[in-house]
C-alpha positions in Angstrom: -70.4 -14.0 42.3 -73.9 -13.3 43.8 -76.8 -14.4 41.6 -74.5 -15.7 38.9 -76.5 -18.2 36.9 -74.7 -21.4 35.9 -74.8 -21.8 32.2 -75.2 -25.1 30.3 -74.0 -24.4 26.7 -74.6 -28.1 25.8 -78.3 -27.7 26.5 -79.3 -25.8 23.3 -77.8 -23.6 20.5 -79.2 -20.5 22.3 -77.5 -21.5 25.5 -74.2 -22.0 23.6 -74.6 -18.5 22.2 -75.1 -17.1 25.7 -72.2 -19.0 27.2 -69.9 -17.8 24.5 -71.0 -14.3 24.9 -70.3 -14.4 28.7 -66.9 -16.1 28.1 -65.9 -13.5 25.5 -67.0 -10.7 27.8 -65.2 -12.0 30.9 -62.0 -12.7 28.9 -61.9 -8.9 28.5 -62.9 -8.2 32.1 -66.0 -6.3 31.0 -69.1 -6.1 33.0 -72.5 -6.7 31.4 -73.1 -2.9 31.5 -69.7 -2.2 29.8 -70.4 -4.7 27.0 -73.9 -3.3 26.6 -72.6 0.2 26.2 -70.3 -0.9 23.4 -73.2 -2.8 21.7 -75.9 -0.2 22.1 -78.0 -2.3 24.5 -78.7 -2.4 28.2 -76.8 -4.6 30.7 -80.2 -6.2 31.5 -80.5 -7.2 27.8 -77.0 -8.7 27.7 -77.8 -10.6 30.9 -80.9 -12.0 29.3 -79.1 -13.3 26.3 -76.3 -14.8 28.3 -78.9 -16.7 30.5 -81.3 -17.5 27.5 -84.1 -15.4 29.0 -83.9 -13.3 25.8 -83.2 -14.8 22.3 -80.4 -13.2 20.3 -81.4 -11.3 17.3 -79.5 -10.6 14.1 -78.8 -7.0 15.2 -77.6 -8.2 18.6 -75.2 -10.8 17.0 -73.8 -8.2 14.6 -73.3 -5.7 17.4 -71.5 -8.4 19.4 -69.1 -9.0 16.5 -68.4 -5.3 16.3 -67.7 -5.1 20.0 -65.4 -8.1 20.1 -63.7 -7.3 16.8 -64.9 -10.4 15.0 -66.3 -8.8 11.8 -65.0 -10.5 8.7 -63.8 -13.6 10.5 -65.0 -17.1 10.0 -66.4 -17.7 13.5 -68.7 -14.8 14.2 -71.7 -14.4 16.5 -73.7 -13.6 13.4 -72.8 -17.0 12.0 -73.9 -18.6 15.2 -77.1 -16.7 15.2 -77.9 -18.0 11.6 -77.2 -21.5 12.8 -79.7 -21.0 15.7 -82.3 -19.7 13.4 -81.9 -21.9 10.4 -79.7 -24.8 11.3 -78.2 -26.8 8.4 -80.4 -25.3 5.8 -78.2 -22.3 5.6 -74.9 -23.8 6.5 -72.2 -21.6 5.0 -74.6 -18.8 4.1 -73.4 -16.1 6.6 -69.9 -16.6 5.3 -71.1 -16.5 1.7 -72.9 -13.2 2.3 -69.7 -11.7 3.8 -67.9 -12.7 0.6 -70.7 -11.4 -1.5 -70.4 -7.9 0.0 -66.8 -7.8 -1.2 -67.0 -9.7 -4.5 -66.0 -8.1 -7.8 -68.4 -10.3 -9.8 -71.5 -12.1 -8.7 -73.3 -14.8 -10.7 -76.7 -16.1 -9.6 -79.1 -18.8 -10.8 -82.4 -19.4 -9.2 -85.5 -21.5 -10.0 -89.0 -20.7 -8.7 -88.1 -17.6 -6.7 -86.4 -14.3 -7.4 -83.0 -14.4 -5.7 -82.5 -12.2 -2.6 -80.3 -9.4 -4.1 -83.1 -8.7 -6.7 -86.1 -9.0 -4.4 -88.3 -6.0 -3.5 -89.1 -5.7 0.2 -92.7 -6.4 -0.5 -91.8 -9.7 -2.2 -89.4 -10.6 0.6 -92.1 -9.8 3.2 -94.6 -12.0 1.4 -92.2 -15.0 1.6 -91.4 -14.3 5.2 -95.0 -13.9 6.2 -95.9 -17.2 4.5 -93.2 -18.9 6.6 -94.8 -17.4 9.7 -98.2 -18.8 8.7 -96.7 -22.2 8.2 -95.2 -22.0 11.7 -91.6 -22.3 10.3 -90.5 -19.0 11.9 -91.8 -16.4 14.3 -93.0 -12.9 13.5 -89.8 -11.5 15.0 -87.7 -13.8 12.8 -89.7 -12.8 9.7 -88.9 -9.1 10.4 -85.3 -9.9 11.0 -85.1 -11.9 7.7 -86.4 -8.9 5.7 -84.1 -6.5 7.6 -81.1 -8.8 6.9 -82.0 -8.9 3.2 -82.1 -5.1 3.1 -78.6 -5.0 4.7 -77.4 -7.6 2.2 -78.7 -5.5 -0.8 -77.2 -2.3 0.7 -73.7 -4.0 0.8 -73.9 -4.4 -3.0 -74.3 -0.6 -3.5 -70.8 0.7 -3.2 -68.5 3.1 -5.1 -66.9 0.2 -7.0 -70.0 -1.8 -7.7 -69.6 -5.5 -8.5 -70.7 -6.9 -11.9 -74.0 -8.9 -11.1 -75.0 -11.5 -13.6 -78.3 -13.3 -13.1 -80.0 -16.1 -14.9 -83.5 -16.9 -13.8 -85.6 -19.9 -14.7 -88.8 -18.8 -16.4 -90.7 -20.1 -13.3 -89.3 -17.2 -11.3 -91.2 -14.6 -13.2 -94.4 -16.7 -13.7 -94.9 -17.9 -10.1 -97.0 -15.3 -8.3 -95.8 -14.3 -4.9 -97.8 -12.0 -2.7 -100.6 -9.8 -4.1 -100.7 -8.8 -7.8 -99.3 -5.4 -6.8 -96.4 -7.0 -5.0 -95.6 -9.3 -8.0 -96.0 -6.4 -10.4 -93.6 -4.3 -8.5 -91.2 -7.2 -8.4 -91.3 -7.6 -12.2 -90.7 -3.9 -12.6 -87.7 -4.2 -10.3 -86.2 -6.9 -12.6 -86.5 -4.6 -15.6 -84.9 -1.8 -13.7 -82.1 -4.1 -12.6 -81.4 -5.0 -16.3 -81.0 -1.3 -17.1 -78.1 -0.8 -14.8 -74.5 -0.6 -16.3 -73.1 -3.2 -14.1 -75.7 -5.9 -14.5 -76.8 -8.6 -16.9 -80.2 -10.4 -16.7 -81.2 -13.5 -18.7 -84.2 -15.8 -18.5 -83.7 -19.6 -19.0 -87.0 -20.4 -20.8 -89.0 -23.6 -20.4 -88.1 -24.4 -24.0 -84.5 -25.3 -23.1 -85.9 -28.3 -21.2 -83.2 -30.8 -20.2 -80.4 -28.5 -21.4 -80.7 -26.4 -18.2 -77.7 -27.6 -16.2 -78.9 -26.6 -12.7 -82.0 -27.7 -10.7 -81.2 -25.7 -7.6 -79.9 -22.3 -6.5 -76.3 -21.7 -7.5 -74.3 -18.6 -6.6 -70.7 -17.9 -7.8 -68.5 -15.1 -6.6 -65.3 -13.8 -8.1 -63.2 -12.2 -5.4 -60.6 -9.4 -5.7 -57.8 -12.0 -5.9 -59.7 -13.6 -8.9 -60.5 -16.8 -6.9 -64.0 -18.1 -7.2 -66.3 -19.1 -4.3 -69.5 -21.1 -4.9 -72.6 -21.5 -2.7 -75.2 -24.1 -3.6 -78.4 -24.5 -1.7 -80.9 -27.4 -1.9 -84.1 -28.1 0.1 -82.1 -29.8 2.8 -78.7 -28.1 2.9 -76.4 -25.4 1.8 -72.7 -25.7 1.0 -70.0 -23.1 0.5 -67.0 -24.2 -1.6 -63.6 -22.7 -2.4 -61.8 -25.7 -3.9 -61.3 -25.3 -7.7 -62.1 -28.9 -8.3 -65.7 -28.2 -7.0 -66.1 -24.6 -8.1 -64.8 -24.7 -11.7 -67.4 -27.3 -13.0 -70.1 -25.0 -11.7 -68.6 -22.1 -13.5 -68.4 -24.0 -16.8 -72.1 -25.1 -16.3 -73.1 -21.5 -15.7 -71.5 -20.4 -19.0 -73.3 -23.2 -20.7 -76.6 -22.0 -19.1 -76.0 -18.5 -20.4 -75.4 -19.8 -23.9 -78.9 -21.4 -24.1 -80.7 -18.7 -22.1 -82.5 -15.8 -23.8 -80.5 -12.6 -24.5 -81.1 -9.7 -22.1 -83.3 -7.9 -24.6 -85.4 -11.0 -25.1 -85.5 -11.6 -21.4 -86.8 -8.1 -20.6 -89.4 -8.5 -23.4 -90.6 -11.7 -21.7 -90.8 -10.0 -18.3 -92.8 -7.1 -19.8 -95.1 -9.6 -21.4 -95.7 -11.3 -18.1 -96.1 -7.9 -16.5 -99.1 -7.1 -18.7 -101.0 -9.7 -16.7 -100.5 -8.0 -13.4 -101.9 -4.6 -12.2 
């Protein structure tokens, strides 16, 4: 084929993405223009991603999954895109988010930061922009991160909404993120969340000290078949688990955490008290 660039998928994760895209396209005997039409892009853009002249974006990866019928599977282009962008830090996270969008019950614990499903876009943007200033991500990646969060939150708004139970360490509401206006709006969002019929919000106060069983983010999902999936993320790695031997101890610890956390009424009162110190 004239001007066909030889691909070296072993050279980088982005090259592996491009090579897989070409292989999947050619397996269906599609030209770049034909795939582009299915994805809502141009053939030139598809060519650029295949040859690494253009980096894949989250939207591009999701469109590729739709075109190739990979949505909902365990080996998607979207998962590969996450691995390119974040590496091992978010191992298992794309699959977790897929389960989250279909779960009947969601339990979250976080320390230091408001968890994604409860973040305002202003709060999320402040975190993403800080990562740009540190040089951890690009401006384009920051925009994609916020867009992805909005899509993740939208997936939780459905006719049969899941029960969402959240326990926040007190540090989450006392650690200022962004401007006072951004933090004030975020605290307002927490109060609004607690008022919904399918939610529960509790604060784990500093006073429980060593009785707090978790020191890192813990997410627990109950699926429609009543099985439970856990996702635990630390500073260096994330892990998705389905095996009962690993998941059930986390569920027991979560119940213990709820027992020592403040009631929802007391939690909202604490949030409102903190809110008085912001505009």
